[in-house]
MIMIRO-276798 format. One record per residue (C-alpha): residue number from 1; residue in three letters; x, z, y. Coordinates in steps of 0.05 Angstrom, whole numbers, plus 32768, in hexadecimal, padded with zeros to 4 digits. Layout:
<pts>
<pt n="NUM" res="ALA" c1="X" c3="Z" c2="Y"/>
...
</pts>
This chain:
<pts>
<pt n="1" res="MET" c1="80E9" c3="8183" c2="7EA0"/>
<pt n="2" res="SER" c1="80AE" c3="815F" c2="7E83"/>
<pt n="3" res="GLY" c1="807B" c3="812A" c2="7E97"/>
<pt n="4" res="ARG" c1="8090" c3="80FC" c2="7ECF"/>
<pt n="5" res="THR" c1="80C9" c3="8128" c2="7EE5"/>
<pt n="6" res="ALA" c1="8115" c3="8122" c2="7EE4"/>
<pt n="7" res="GLU" c1="8152" c3="8147" c2="7EFC"/>
<pt n="8" res="VAL" c1="8193" c3="8123" c2="7F0B"/>
<pt n="9" res="GLU" c1="81D7" c3="813C" c2="7F22"/>
<pt n="10" res="ARG" c1="820D" c3="8110" c2="7F3E"/>
<pt n="11" res="LYS" c1="8252" c3="812D" c2="7F49"/>
<pt n="12" res="THR" c1="828C" c3="8103" c2="7F63"/>
<pt n="13" res="LYS" c1="82CD" c3="8113" c2="7F87"/>
<pt n="14" res="GLU" c1="82A5" c3="8109" c2="7FC7"/>
<pt n="15" res="THR" c1="8260" c3="8126" c2="7FBB"/>
<pt n="16" res="ASN" c1="8236" c3="8156" c2="7F93"/>
<pt n="17" res="VAL" c1="81EC" c3="8143" c2="7F90"/>
<pt n="18" res="ARG" c1="81B5" c3="8163" c2="7F66"/>
<pt n="19" res="VAL" c1="816E" c3="8147" c2="7F69"/>
<pt n="20" res="SER" c1="812E" c3="8157" c2="7F44"/>
<pt n="21" res="VAL" c1="80EE" c3="812F" c2="7F4B"/>
<pt n="22" res="ASN" c1="80A7" c3="8136" c2="7F34"/>
<pt n="23" res="LEU" c1="8082" c3="80F4" c2="7F3C"/>
<pt n="24" res="ASP" c1="803F" c3="8117" c2="7F33"/>
<pt n="25" res="GLY" c1="804D" c3="814A" c2="7F69"/>
<pt n="26" res="SER" c1="802C" c3="8158" c2="7FAB"/>
<pt n="27" res="GLY" c1="8065" c3="8146" c2="7FDB"/>
<pt n="28" res="THR" c1="8087" c3="8189" c2="7FDC"/>
<pt n="29" res="TYR" c1="80D1" c3="818A" c2="7FEA"/>
<pt n="30" res="GLU" c1="810E" c3="81B6" c2="7FED"/>
<pt n="31" res="VAL" c1="8148" c3="8192" c2="800D"/>
<pt n="32" res="LYS" c1="818C" c3="81B2" c2="8017"/>
<pt n="33" res="CYS" c1="81BB" c3="8183" c2="803C"/>
<pt n="34" res="ASP" c1="81E4" c3="818A" c2="807B"/>
<pt n="35" res="ILE" c1="81D0" c3="8144" c2="8094"/>
<pt n="36" res="GLN" c1="8191" c3="8155" c2="80BB"/>
<pt n="37" res="PHE" c1="8176" c3="810E" c2="80C1"/>
<pt n="38" res="LEU" c1="8180" c3="8102" c2="8076"/>
<pt n="39" res="ARG" c1="815C" c3="8144" c2="8068"/>
<pt n="40" res="HIS" c1="8123" c3="812D" c2="8096"/>
<pt n="41" res="MET" c1="811E" c3="80E9" c2="8072"/>
<pt n="42" res="ILE" c1="811D" c3="8108" c2="802C"/>
<pt n="43" res="GLU" c1="80E7" c3="8138" c2="8042"/>
<pt n="44" res="THR" c1="80C0" c3="80FD" c2="8060"/>
<pt n="45" res="LEU" c1="80C8" c3="80D5" c2="8020"/>
<pt n="46" res="SER" c1="80B0" c3="810F" c2="7FF7"/>
<pt n="47" res="ARG" c1="8074" c3="811D" c2="8023"/>
<pt n="48" res="TYR" c1="805C" c3="80D4" c2="8027"/>
<pt n="49" res="SER" c1="8069" c3="80C4" c2="7FDE"/>
<pt n="50" res="ALA" c1="804A" c3="8106" c2="7FC4"/>
<pt n="51" res="ILE" c1="8089" c3="810B" c2="7F99"/>
<pt n="52" res="ASP" c1="80A5" c3="8152" c2="7F95"/>
<pt n="53" res="ILE" c1="80F0" c3="814E" c2="7FA5"/>
<pt n="54" res="LYS" c1="8124" c3="8184" c2="7FA0"/>
<pt n="55" res="LEU" c1="8168" c3="816F" c2="7FBA"/>
<pt n="56" res="ASN" c1="81AA" c3="8192" c2="7FC4"/>
<pt n="57" res="ALA" c1="81E0" c3="8165" c2="7FE0"/>
<pt n="58" res="SER" c1="8226" c3="8171" c2="7FFB"/>
<pt n="59" res="GLY" c1="8263" c3="8147" c2="8004"/>
<pt n="60" res="ASP" c1="829D" c3="8130" c2="802E"/>
<pt n="61" res="ASP" c1="827A" c3="8102" c2="805F"/>
<pt n="62" res="ASP" c1="8236" c3="80E7" c2="8073"/>
<pt n="63" res="HIS" c1="8240" c3="80A3" c2="8054"/>
<pt n="64" res="HIS" c1="8251" c3="80BD" c2="800F"/>
<pt n="65" res="ILE" c1="821A" c3="80F2" c2="8010"/>
<pt n="66" res="ILE" c1="81E3" c3="80C1" c2="8027"/>
<pt n="67" res="GLU" c1="81F8" c3="808D" c2="7FF4"/>
<pt n="68" res="ASP" c1="81FB" c3="80BF" c2="7FBA"/>
<pt n="69" res="VAL" c1="81B8" c3="80DE" c2="7FCD"/>
<pt n="70" res="GLY" c1="8199" c3="8098" c2="7FCA"/>
<pt n="71" res="ILE" c1="81B8" c3="808B" c2="7F86"/>
<pt n="72" res="THR" c1="81A4" c3="80CF" c2="7F6B"/>
<pt n="73" res="ILE" c1="815C" c3="80CC" c2="7F83"/>
<pt n="74" res="GLY" c1="8154" c3="8085" c2="7F69"/>
<pt n="75" res="THR" c1="8171" c3="809A" c2="7F25"/>
<pt n="76" res="ALA" c1="8143" c3="80D6" c2="7F21"/>
<pt n="77" res="MET" c1="8105" c3="80AD" c2="7F32"/>
<pt n="78" res="LYS" c1="8119" c3="8079" c2="7EFE"/>
<pt n="79" res="ASN" c1="8123" c3="80AF" c2="7EC9"/>
<pt n="80" res="ALA" c1="80DF" c3="80CF" c2="7EDA"/>
<pt n="81" res="ASN" c1="80B6" c3="808F" c2="7EDA"/>
<pt n="82" res="VAL" c1="808B" c3="8079" c2="7EA1"/>
<pt n="83" res="SER" c1="806B" c3="8036" c2="7E92"/>
<pt n="84" res="ALA" c1="8024" c3="8022" c2="7EA4"/>
<pt n="85" res="ILE" c1="8029" c3="802B" c2="7EEF"/>
<pt n="86" res="LYS" c1="800B" c3="8002" c2="7F27"/>
<pt n="87" res="ARG" c1="8053" c3="7FEB" c2="7F35"/>
<pt n="88" res="MET" c1="804D" c3="7FC5" c2="7F76"/>
<pt n="89" res="SER" c1="8039" c3="7FDA" c2="7FBC"/>
<pt n="90" res="THR" c1="803E" c3="7FC5" c2="8005"/>
<pt n="91" res="GLN" c1="8034" c3="7FF5" c2="803E"/>
<pt n="92" res="THR" c1="803B" c3="7FEF" c2="8089"/>
<pt n="93" res="VAL" c1="8049" c3="802C" c2="80B4"/>
<pt n="94" res="VAL" c1="8049" c3="8032" c2="8100"/>
<pt n="95" res="MET" c1="806E" c3="806A" c2="8123"/>
<pt n="96" res="ASP" c1="806D" c3="8066" c2="816F"/>
<pt n="97" res="ASP" c1="8093" c3="8025" c2="8180"/>
<pt n="98" res="ALA" c1="80A4" c3="8015" c2="8137"/>
<pt n="99" res="MET" c1="807B" c3="7FED" c2="8105"/>
<pt n="100" res="VAL" c1="809B" c3="7FE4" c2="80C1"/>
<pt n="101" res="MET" c1="8080" c3="7FC3" c2="8082"/>
<pt n="102" res="VAL" c1="809D" c3="7FD5" c2="803E"/>
<pt n="103" res="SER" c1="808E" c3="7FB3" c2="7FFB"/>
<pt n="104" res="ILE" c1="80A7" c3="7FCB" c2="7FB8"/>
<pt n="105" res="ASP" c1="80A4" c3="7FB8" c2="7F6F"/>
<pt n="106" res="LEU" c1="80B9" c3="7FEA" c2="7F39"/>
<pt n="107" res="ALA" c1="80C6" c3="7FB8" c2="7F02"/>
<pt n="108" res="ASP" c1="8110" c3="7FC8" c2="7EF7"/>
<pt n="109" res="ARG" c1="8128" c3="7F8D" c2="7F1F"/>
<pt n="110" res="PRO" c1="8154" c3="7FAD" c2="7F54"/>
<pt n="111" res="TYR" c1="8156" c3="7F86" c2="7F95"/>
<pt n="112" res="ALA" c1="8158" c3="7F9D" c2="7FDE"/>
<pt n="113" res="GLU" c1="8149" c3="7F73" c2="801B"/>
<pt n="114" res="ILE" c1="8144" c3="7FA7" c2="8052"/>
<pt n="115" res="GLU" c1="8144" c3="7FA5" c2="809E"/>
<pt n="116" res="CYS" c1="815E" c3="7FE8" c2="80B6"/>
<pt n="117" res="PRO" c1="8182" c3="7FF6" c2="80F7"/>
<pt n="118" res="ASP" c1="81AD" c3="802E" c2="80D9"/>
<pt n="119" res="PRO" c1="81E1" c3="8017" c2="80A6"/>
<pt n="120" res="LEU" c1="81E3" c3="805B" c2="8084"/>
<pt n="121" res="TYR" c1="8198" c3="805A" c2="8075"/>
<pt n="122" res="LEU" c1="819A" c3="8011" c2="8062"/>
<pt n="123" res="HIS" c1="81CF" c3="8026" c2="8030"/>
<pt n="124" res="PHE" c1="81A4" c3="8060" c2="8018"/>
<pt n="125" res="LEU" c1="8168" c3="8032" c2="800B"/>
<pt n="126" res="ARG" c1="8193" c3="7FFE" c2="7FE7"/>
<pt n="127" res="SER" c1="81B4" c3="8033" c2="7FBC"/>
<pt n="128" res="MET" c1="8171" c3="8052" c2="7FAA"/>
<pt n="129" res="ALA" c1="8154" c3="800D" c2="7F99"/>
<pt n="130" res="MET" c1="818F" c3="7FFA" c2="7F6C"/>
<pt n="131" res="ALA" c1="818E" c3="803D" c2="7F48"/>
<pt n="132" res="MET" c1="8143" c3="803D" c2="7F3E"/>
<pt n="133" res="GLY" c1="813D" c3="7FF4" c2="7F2B"/>
<pt n="134" res="MET" c1="810E" c3="7FE7" c2="7F66"/>
<pt n="135" res="THR" c1="8103" c3="7FA9" c2="7F8E"/>
<pt n="136" res="ILE" c1="80FA" c3="7FBC" c2="7FD7"/>
<pt n="137" res="HIS" c1="80EE" c3="7F92" c2="8014"/>
<pt n="138" res="ALA" c1="80EA" c3="7FB4" c2="8058"/>
<pt n="139" res="VAL" c1="80D9" c3="7F8E" c2="8097"/>
<pt n="140" res="VAL" c1="80DC" c3="7FAA" c2="80DD"/>
<pt n="141" res="MET" c1="80A1" c3="7F8A" c2="8100"/>
<pt n="142" res="ARG" c1="80AC" c3="7FAE" c2="8142"/>
<pt n="143" res="GLY" c1="80D5" c3="7FE6" c2="815F"/>
<pt n="144" res="PHE" c1="810F" c3="7FFA" c2="818B"/>
<pt n="145" res="ASP" c1="811B" c3="8043" c2="8179"/>
<pt n="146" res="ASP" c1="8149" c3="8045" c2="813B"/>
<pt n="147" res="HIS" c1="8130" c3="808B" c2="8127"/>
<pt n="148" res="HIS" c1="80E8" c3="8072" c2="8127"/>
<pt n="149" res="ILE" c1="80F9" c3="8033" c2="8100"/>
<pt n="150" res="VAL" c1="811E" c3="8059" c2="80CA"/>
<pt n="151" res="GLU" c1="80E9" c3="808F" c2="80C5"/>
<pt n="152" res="ALA" c1="80B1" c3="805B" c2="80C2"/>
<pt n="153" res="THR" c1="80D7" c3="8039" c2="8089"/>
<pt n="154" res="PHE" c1="80DC" c3="8079" c2="8061"/>
<pt n="155" res="LYS" c1="8092" c3="8088" c2="806D"/>
<pt n="156" res="ALA" c1="807E" c3="8042" c2="8056"/>
<pt n="157" res="LEU" c1="80AC" c3="8047" c2="8019"/>
<pt n="158" res="GLY" c1="808D" c3="808B" c2="8009"/>
<pt n="159" res="LEU" c1="8047" c3="806D" c2="800C"/>
<pt n="160" res="CYS" c1="805D" c3="8032" c2="7FE1"/>
<pt n="161" res="LEU" c1="807A" c3="8062" c2="7FAC"/>
<pt n="162" res="LYS" c1="803B" c3="808C" c2="7FAC"/>
<pt n="163" res="ASP" c1="8011" c3="804D" c2="7FA1"/>
<pt n="164" res="SER" c1="803E" c3="8028" c2="7F70"/>
<pt n="165" res="LEU" c1="804A" c3="8065" c2="7F43"/>
<pt n="166" res="THR" c1="7FFF" c3="806D" c2="7F38"/>
<pt n="167" res="LYS" c1="7FF1" c3="806D" c2="7EED"/>
<pt n="168" res="ARG" c1="7FC9" c3="8034" c2="7ED0"/>
<pt n="169" res="GLU" c1="7FA5" c3="802B" c2="7E8E"/>
<pt n="170" res="ASN" c1="7FC1" c3="7FE5" c2="7E84"/>
<pt n="171" res="GLU" c1="8001" c3="7FC1" c2="7E98"/>
<pt n="172" res="VAL" c1="8008" c3="7F96" c2="7ED5"/>
<pt n="173" res="SER" c1="803F" c3="7F69" c2="7EBA"/>
<pt n="174" res="THR" c1="8031" c3="7F29" c2="7E94"/>
<pt n="175" res="LYS" c1="8071" c3="7F39" c2="7E6D"/>
<pt n="176" res="GLY" c1="8050" c3="7F74" c2="7E4A"/>
<pt n="177" res="ASN" c1="8063" c3="7FBC" c2="7E52"/>
<pt n="178" res="VAL" c1="8097" c3="7FC1" c2="7E89"/>
<pt n="179" res="LYS" c1="80BF" c3="8000" c2="7E7F"/>
<pt n="180" res="VAL" c1="80F2" c3="801D" c2="7EAF"/>
<pt n="181" res="LYS" c1="8125" c3="8044" c2="7E86"/>
</pts>
């Protein structure tokens, strides 16, 4: 793969996950995974970020699969990224009863402060942030339907990634060229 693309495979005793990403894609996806809600969230992330994602994931239980998919997607995005990007973004998404604000910084300082009603998807987001070297803050401003809150979070994260991965002519950091390797 070339350009801002990467392919990563993660095999453990518990899971087998293969991901390829194209950061300069159009939001196309091909997701093979038995966990339907995870499939839906990866497709949503792809569509809203305009990142092409191909994912094939299997494993022994939902927790291990969701965690390893987060790690693998985060690793692939880190491997595909290049310097001179916008780097930071904040987006708010409403979905029916839910309103969620997500802010990220892609400066290779992994940190995750995330409000999420589903512990599995909180774990996914934290795992992705740590693997990618991303700072992420997600705040649930309103909402009572857990599905809507999680989905609004993934949509807002997708929009943040689309915005923050935008190429720039000059660097944003006062530290000089910030590279995620």
